[in-house]
Structures are given as C-alpha cells and as structure tokens.
C-alpha positions as CSV (number, residue, x, y, z in Angstrom):
1,M,-36.7,35.5,20.8
2,A,-37.0,31.9,19.7
3,K,-34.0,29.7,20.2
4,K,-32.8,28.0,17.0
5,S,-32.7,24.3,17.1
6,N,-29.8,22.2,15.9
7,S,-31.1,20.4,12.8
8,N,-28.6,17.6,13.2
9,T,-29.9,16.2,16.4
10,P,-31.7,12.9,16.6
11,L,-34.7,14.8,17.9
12,S,-34.9,17.0,14.8
13,I,-34.7,13.9,12.6
14,A,-37.5,12.3,14.6
15,K,-39.7,15.4,14.2
16,L,-39.0,15.4,10.4
17,V,-40.0,11.8,10.2
18,T,-43.2,12.3,12.1
19,R,-44.2,15.3,10.0
20,N,-43.5,13.7,6.6
21,P,-44.4,10.1,6.2
22,L,-42.4,9.8,3.0
23,S,-39.3,10.5,4.9
24,I,-39.8,7.3,6.9
25,G,-39.1,5.3,3.8
26,L,-36.0,7.4,3.1
27,V,-34.6,6.9,6.6
28,I,-35.2,3.1,6.3
29,V,-33.5,2.9,3.0
30,L,-30.5,5.0,4.1
31,G,-30.2,3.0,7.3
32,A,-30.3,-0.3,5.5
33,A,-27.7,1.0,3.0
34,L,-25.4,2.1,5.8
35,V,-25.8,-1.2,7.7
36,G,-25.4,-3.2,4.5
37,C,-22.2,-1.6,3.5
38,D,-20.1,-3.6,5.9
39,S,-21.9,-6.9,5.5
40,A,-22.0,-6.6,1.7
41,E,-18.3,-6.0,1.3
42,K,-16.7,-8.8,-0.7
43,R,-14.1,-11.0,0.9
44,K,-10.8,-10.8,-0.9
45,L,-9.7,-14.1,-2.4
46,S,-6.5,-15.7,-1.5
47,R,-3.9,-16.3,-4.3
48,E,-4.9,-19.9,-4.5
49,E,-8.6,-19.2,-4.7
50,A,-8.1,-16.6,-7.5
51,S,-5.9,-19.0,-9.4
52,Q,-8.5,-21.8,-9.0
53,A,-11.3,-19.5,-10.2
54,Y,-9.2,-18.7,-13.2
55,T,-8.5,-22.4,-13.9
56,D,-12.2,-23.2,-13.5
57,G,-13.2,-20.3,-15.7
58,T,-10.8,-21.4,-18.5
59,A,-12.1,-25.0,-18.2
60,A,-15.7,-23.8,-18.4
61,L,-15.0,-21.8,-21.5
62,E,-13.3,-24.8,-23.2
63,S,-16.4,-26.9,-22.4
64,R,-18.7,-24.1,-23.7
65,D,-20.3,-23.4,-20.3
66,F,-20.2,-19.7,-21.0
67,S,-22.2,-18.5,-18.0
68,T,-19.9,-20.4,-15.6
69,A,-16.9,-19.1,-17.4
70,V,-18.0,-15.5,-17.0
71,E,-18.8,-16.1,-13.3
72,K,-15.5,-17.8,-12.5
73,L,-13.3,-15.4,-14.5
74,T,-15.1,-12.5,-12.9
75,L,-14.3,-14.0,-9.5
76,A,-10.7,-14.4,-10.5
77,L,-10.4,-10.9,-11.8
78,E,-12.0,-9.3,-8.8
79,G,-9.8,-11.4,-6.5
80,G,-6.7,-10.1,-8.0
81,W,-3.4,-12.1,-7.9
82,L,-3.6,-13.2,-11.5
83,G,-0.4,-11.3,-12.6
84,Y,0.4,-12.1,-16.2
85,S,-2.9,-14.0,-16.6
86,T,-5.0,-10.9,-16.0
87,V,-5.0,-10.0,-19.7
88,N,-5.8,-13.5,-20.7
89,A,-8.7,-13.6,-18.2
90,Y,-10.2,-10.5,-19.7
91,V,-9.9,-11.9,-23.2
92,Q,-11.5,-15.2,-22.2
93,R,-14.3,-13.5,-20.3
94,A,-14.9,-11.3,-23.4
95,I,-15.2,-14.5,-25.6
96,A,-17.7,-16.0,-23.1
97,N,-19.7,-12.8,-22.9
98,A,-19.8,-12.6,-26.7
99,A,-21.0,-16.2,-26.8
100,L,-23.8,-15.2,-24.4
101,G,-24.7,-12.2,-26.5
102,N,-23.3,-9.7,-23.9
103,Y,-21.5,-7.6,-26.5
104,D,-21.0,-4.4,-24.5
105,A,-19.5,-6.4,-21.7
106,A,-17.3,-8.3,-24.1
107,N,-16.0,-5.1,-25.7
108,A,-15.4,-3.6,-22.3
109,D,-13.3,-6.7,-21.3
110,L,-11.2,-6.4,-24.5
111,D,-10.7,-2.7,-23.8
112,M,-9.4,-3.7,-20.3
113,A,-7.1,-6.3,-21.8
114,E,-5.7,-3.8,-24.3
115,Q,-5.0,-1.4,-21.5
116,G,-2.6,-4.0,-20.1
117,E,-0.7,-5.0,-23.2
118,G,-2.1,-3.0,-26.1
119,E,-3.6,-4.7,-29.1
120,T,-2.5,-8.3,-29.4
121,V,-3.3,-11.2,-31.7
122,E,-5.6,-12.6,-28.9
123,T,-7.5,-9.4,-28.6
124,L,-7.8,-9.1,-32.3
125,V,-9.1,-12.7,-32.7
126,A,-11.6,-12.1,-29.8
127,R,-12.8,-8.8,-31.3
128,S,-13.2,-10.4,-34.7
129,Y,-15.4,-13.1,-33.0
130,I,-17.5,-10.4,-31.4
131,F,-18.1,-8.6,-34.7
132,E,-19.0,-12.0,-36.3
133,K,-21.5,-12.8,-33.5
134,Q,-23.0,-9.4,-34.0
135,G,-23.4,-10.1,-37.7
136,N,-20.9,-7.4,-38.7
137,E,-19.0,-9.6,-41.2
138,R,-17.1,-6.7,-42.8
139,E,-15.5,-5.6,-39.5
140,A,-14.9,-9.2,-38.5
141,K,-12.9,-9.8,-41.7
142,L,-10.9,-6.6,-41.3
143,V,-9.9,-7.4,-37.7
144,W,-9.3,-11.1,-38.6
145,S,-7.0,-10.2,-41.5
146,K,-4.9,-8.0,-39.1
147,A,-4.6,-10.9,-36.6
148,R,-3.5,-13.2,-39.5
149,R,-0.9,-10.7,-40.6
150,W,0.6,-10.7,-37.1
151,D,0.4,-14.5,-36.7
152,R,-0.2,-16.8,-39.7
153,N,-1.0,-19.8,-37.5
154,V,-3.8,-18.1,-35.5
155,K,-7.1,-20.0,-35.3
156,K,-10.6,-18.6,-35.4
157,I,-12.9,-19.0,-32.4
158,D,-15.6,-21.5,-33.2
159,Y,-18.1,-21.3,-30.3
C-alpha cells in the first residue's frame, strides 16, 4: 500500500512547481505579494502631518491646483486626525475631483461627507457643481436652489 504524502510540505510544493511551469509564475507572484505586504503598508501620519496635508490641500484647491489638492486631501484623510475637518476635506476633495473630471470619485466623496453630517449647504453646493461640470444643468439648478433656500448668502463654485 502506497503511503499518502502530505500535500502541504515544501517538497510537495517543489514537485508541483517542477511538474507545471505555469505554477512557477504563481509561486513568484504570491511570494512577492506576501513579502510586499509588510513593506507596502503605509505609515500613519502624525496629527501635525495630517493637519499640514489638509492645509496644503485646501491651499492647492484655492490656487486651482486640483491634482495636488486631491493628493494632499487624500493624504490628510488617510492619515486621520482631522476631527471636525473630515467632512470639509471630503467636500473639498470632491470639488477638486470634479474639476479634474473624476465625477465618480467626487460623488463618492460627497457620499462620505454626508455620512458624517448628512446633507449640508456645502455638500449641496458641491453636488450642484458636479452636475454642472457633467452638463446636467437641470439637476444642477435643482440642487443649487435647495442650497439657496438653506442659505441665501451661499456662493457658487467658479472653478
């Protein structure tokens, strides 16, 4: 009677690799993924670094450097520590993404902002801007008029 081999031993893996050349690639890819997990893990930002990334992102948005705004606001959001500024960071990143034509990302950011505080004047203004950038004037006007009902002094985004 033949003895069953344990298929989890390194020797059985080596036999599999030598019998099937395609499995060599799989082993390499899996090995690289496992090794890369530790080295690819992002470093958590300090409170000061996250705050600085938020400040830099806001300044980049104001100067119409939208790609830098998205980069810095993403860094700030991933770093955490923003507290009450988290919702505003999502709204600002949504505006920058919309200016770049990344409408799905912009809408996703507004959805995240609304999870935090619900619909606000700021999210309505940003959503109106997204609709406008997409060429959906009807929806843009509807959302804008709601924002104006909530705050008569609100200004349109003009990027």
